C-alpha positions as CSV (number, residue, x, y, z in Angstrom):
1,M,-1.7,14.9,-5.6
2,I,0.0,12.4,-7.5
3,R,-1.6,10.9,-10.9
4,F,-1.0,8.5,-13.4
5,D,-2.1,9.4,-16.9
6,S,-2.2,6.0,-19.1
7,V,1.3,5.6,-18.1
8,T,3.1,2.8,-19.7
9,K,6.2,1.7,-18.5
10,I,8.9,-1.1,-20.3
11,Y,12.4,-1.9,-19.3
12,K,14.8,-3.6,-22.5
13,T,17.0,-5.9,-21.6
14,N,19.2,-8.4,-23.9
15,G,16.5,-8.0,-26.4
16,H,13.6,-8.8,-24.3
17,R,10.4,-6.4,-23.1
18,R,9.5,-6.3,-19.7
19,V,6.4,-4.5,-19.3
20,I,6.0,-3.1,-15.6
21,L,3.3,-0.8,-16.1
22,D,0.6,-0.9,-19.3
23,R,-1.1,2.1,-19.7
24,T,-1.9,2.4,-16.0
25,S,-4.2,5.6,-14.9
26,L,-4.5,6.6,-11.0
27,T,-4.9,9.2,-8.7
28,L,-3.1,9.8,-5.1
29,K,-5.1,12.0,-3.1
30,P,-3.7,14.5,-0.6
31,G,-4.5,13.7,3.1
32,V,-4.3,10.0,2.8
33,S,-0.8,7.7,3.2
34,Y,-1.0,4.6,0.7
35,G,1.1,1.3,0.7
36,I,2.3,-0.2,-1.8
37,L,2.1,-4.0,-2.0
38,G,2.9,-6.7,-4.8
39,I,5.0,-9.7,-5.7
40,N,9.0,-9.5,-6.1
41,G,9.4,-8.3,-9.2
42,A,6.0,-6.8,-9.6
43,G,7.3,-3.4,-10.4
44,K,7.0,-1.7,-6.6
45,S,10.4,0.3,-6.8
46,T,10.0,1.2,-10.7
47,T,6.6,2.6,-9.6
48,M,7.8,4.7,-6.8
49,R,10.8,6.1,-8.5
50,L,8.4,7.3,-11.3
51,M,6.1,9.1,-9.0
52,A,9.2,10.9,-7.4
53,G,10.3,11.7,-10.5
54,T,13.4,9.9,-10.5
55,D,12.7,7.6,-13.6
56,M,10.2,8.6,-16.5
57,P,7.9,6.8,-18.2
58,T,8.1,4.9,-21.7
59,R,4.5,6.2,-22.5
60,G,2.3,8.4,-20.6
61,R,2.5,11.2,-18.0
62,V,3.2,11.3,-14.0
63,I,1.7,14.3,-12.8
64,R,2.4,16.3,-9.2
65,T,0.4,19.2,-7.6
66,T,2.4,18.5,-4.5
67,R,6.1,18.3,-3.3
68,V,7.2,14.9,-3.2
69,S,10.3,13.5,-1.9
70,W,12.6,10.8,-3.6
71,P,12.6,7.7,-1.9
72,L,13.6,8.1,1.8
73,G,17.9,7.7,2.6
74,F,18.0,7.0,-1.9
75,S,21.3,8.0,-2.5
76,G,21.6,7.3,-6.2
77,G,21.4,10.7,-7.1
78,F,24.9,11.8,-5.5
79,H,27.6,12.1,-7.8
80,P,30.4,10.0,-6.1
81,L,33.1,12.2,-7.7
82,M,31.5,15.4,-5.8
83,T,32.2,15.6,-2.1
84,G,29.3,15.5,0.3
85,K,29.1,19.2,0.7
86,E,28.9,19.5,-2.6
87,N,26.0,16.9,-3.2
88,V,24.3,18.4,-0.5
89,I,24.7,22.2,-2.0
90,F,24.0,20.7,-5.5
91,V,20.7,19.2,-4.5
92,A,19.4,22.0,-2.0
93,R,19.8,24.2,-4.5
94,I,17.6,22.3,-7.1
95,H,15.0,21.8,-4.5
96,G,14.8,25.9,-4.0
97,E,15.8,25.8,-0.3
98,D,19.1,27.9,1.0
99,P,22.1,26.0,0.8
100,R,23.7,27.1,3.7
101,K,20.7,25.9,6.5
102,V,20.5,22.6,4.2
103,L,24.1,21.9,4.6
104,E,24.3,22.8,8.6
105,F,21.4,20.3,9.3
106,V,23.4,17.7,7.0
107,E,26.5,17.9,8.5
108,D,24.8,18.4,12.2
109,F,22.9,15.1,11.5
110,S,24.9,13.1,9.8
111,E,27.8,13.7,12.1
112,L,30.3,13.0,9.4
113,G,33.0,15.4,10.3
114,E,35.6,16.0,7.6
115,Y,34.2,13.0,5.4
116,M,31.7,16.1,4.1
117,N,34.9,17.1,2.2
118,V,36.2,14.6,0.6
119,P,34.5,12.3,-2.6
120,I,31.3,10.0,-1.8
121,S,33.0,7.4,-3.6
122,S,35.1,7.0,-0.7
123,Y,32.6,6.1,1.9
124,S,31.4,3.5,3.5
125,S,27.9,2.3,2.8
126,G,27.2,3.3,5.9
127,M,28.6,6.4,5.8
128,G,26.7,6.7,2.7
129,A,23.2,6.3,4.4
130,R,24.0,8.9,7.4
131,L,24.3,11.3,4.2
132,A,21.3,10.0,2.1
133,F,18.8,10.1,5.3
134,G,20.4,13.5,6.7
135,M,19.5,15.0,2.9
136,S,15.9,13.5,3.0
137,M,15.3,14.6,6.2
138,A,16.4,18.6,6.0
139,I,14.1,19.0,3.1
140,P,10.4,19.4,4.1
141,F,8.5,17.9,1.8
142,D,4.4,17.1,1.8
143,C,4.7,13.8,0.7
144,Y,7.4,10.8,1.8
145,L,8.4,8.1,-0.5
146,V,9.3,5.3,1.9
147,D,11.0,2.1,-0.2
148,E,11.4,-0.7,3.3
149,V,12.1,0.8,6.5
150,T,15.6,0.1,7.5
151,A,17.9,1.5,10.3
152,V,20.7,3.7,9.8
153,G,23.7,3.4,11.8
154,D,23.9,2.5,15.4
155,A,21.3,2.3,18.2
156,R,22.5,6.0,19.2
157,F,22.0,6.9,15.7
158,A,18.9,4.9,14.6
159,K,17.0,6.7,17.6
160,R,18.1,9.8,16.5
161,C,16.5,9.0,12.8
162,D,13.4,8.1,14.1
163,E,12.7,10.8,16.1
164,V,13.4,13.3,13.5
165,W,11.3,11.2,10.8
166,S,8.4,11.3,13.4
167,K,8.7,15.2,12.8
168,R,8.5,15.0,9.4
169,R,6.0,12.3,8.8
170,A,3.7,14.3,11.2
171,N,3.2,16.8,8.9
172,A,3.3,15.0,5.2
173,D,1.7,12.3,3.6
174,I,3.7,8.6,2.8
175,I,3.5,6.7,0.1
176,M,5.7,3.3,1.6
177,I,6.8,0.1,0.3
178,S,7.4,-2.8,2.6
179,H,7.2,-6.2,3.1
180,G,5.8,-6.2,7.0
181,M,2.4,-5.9,6.9
182,D,2.2,-4.6,10.3
183,S,4.4,-1.4,8.8
184,L,1.8,-0.4,6.7
185,R,-1.1,-1.2,8.7
186,A,0.8,1.4,10.9
187,Y,1.9,4.0,8.1
188,C,-1.3,3.6,5.5
189,S,-4.8,3.7,5.6
190,Q,-4.9,2.6,1.8
191,G,-3.2,0.4,-0.9
192,I,-1.6,0.1,-3.9
193,V,-1.1,-3.2,-5.3
194,I,0.6,-3.8,-8.3
195,A,0.2,-7.1,-10.7
196,N,0.5,-7.6,-14.6
197,G,1.2,-4.5,-15.3
198,R,-1.4,-2.9,-13.3
199,A,-1.9,-0.5,-10.2
200,V,-4.8,-0.5,-8.2
201,I,-6.1,1.6,-5.5
202,Y,-7.9,-0.5,-2.7
203,P,-9.4,2.1,0.1
204,D,-9.0,0.1,2.6
205,I,-5.0,-1.1,3.4
206,N,-6.2,-4.4,5.2
207,D,-8.1,-5.3,1.5
208,A,-4.8,-4.7,-0.3
209,I,-2.7,-6.6,2.3
210,E,-5.4,-9.7,1.7
211,V,-5.2,-9.0,-2.7
212,Y,-1.3,-9.2,-2.1
213,K,-1.8,-12.2,0.2
214,R,-3.8,-14.1,-2.6
215,L,-1.5,-13.4,-5.3
216,N,1.8,-14.4,-3.0
217,Q,0.4,-18.0,-2.6
């Protein structure tokens, strides 16, 4: 379960206040996969980071009683001056996993070879994506956060990603952001529409999509 208890999120930039969420309360139940919708700038990615715990509310609480991933393939938590190997070991320890097993999985999956031993600041965007996706798949979560579905690497590697991802999501819930309505219908049964600082849950993803379409007109 993920619960927002009167959550407010405000960004202050150049003297201006931007309210993303305003005293929002909602409960995301286990066993349900949700699609997050909203017009550009509504706060979809910010809301997902709050769910993951990679961002904090200005006021209120986010309560997690299930093991929630960071956004799939997100590399922002890596330290650029640490090597790929050091980053993997660090993240594994934070999540209480065996660093050796996680490292073995990521090394095999990412196929980065000796680049695992160099700082990730020297990685290309493709290499960083391989490391991040491998790290996301190395740790089993009860709920995976997906901010857009993007292909990683060439066709062969993308196929490998899809195979591993299919196994992971078979036993987990998904909370997804996507501009593709077909993807949301395929993966999600319920929807969350974010607009004007509010987040509203719709028990049918199709109803959420219709509300989103009206907002986007």
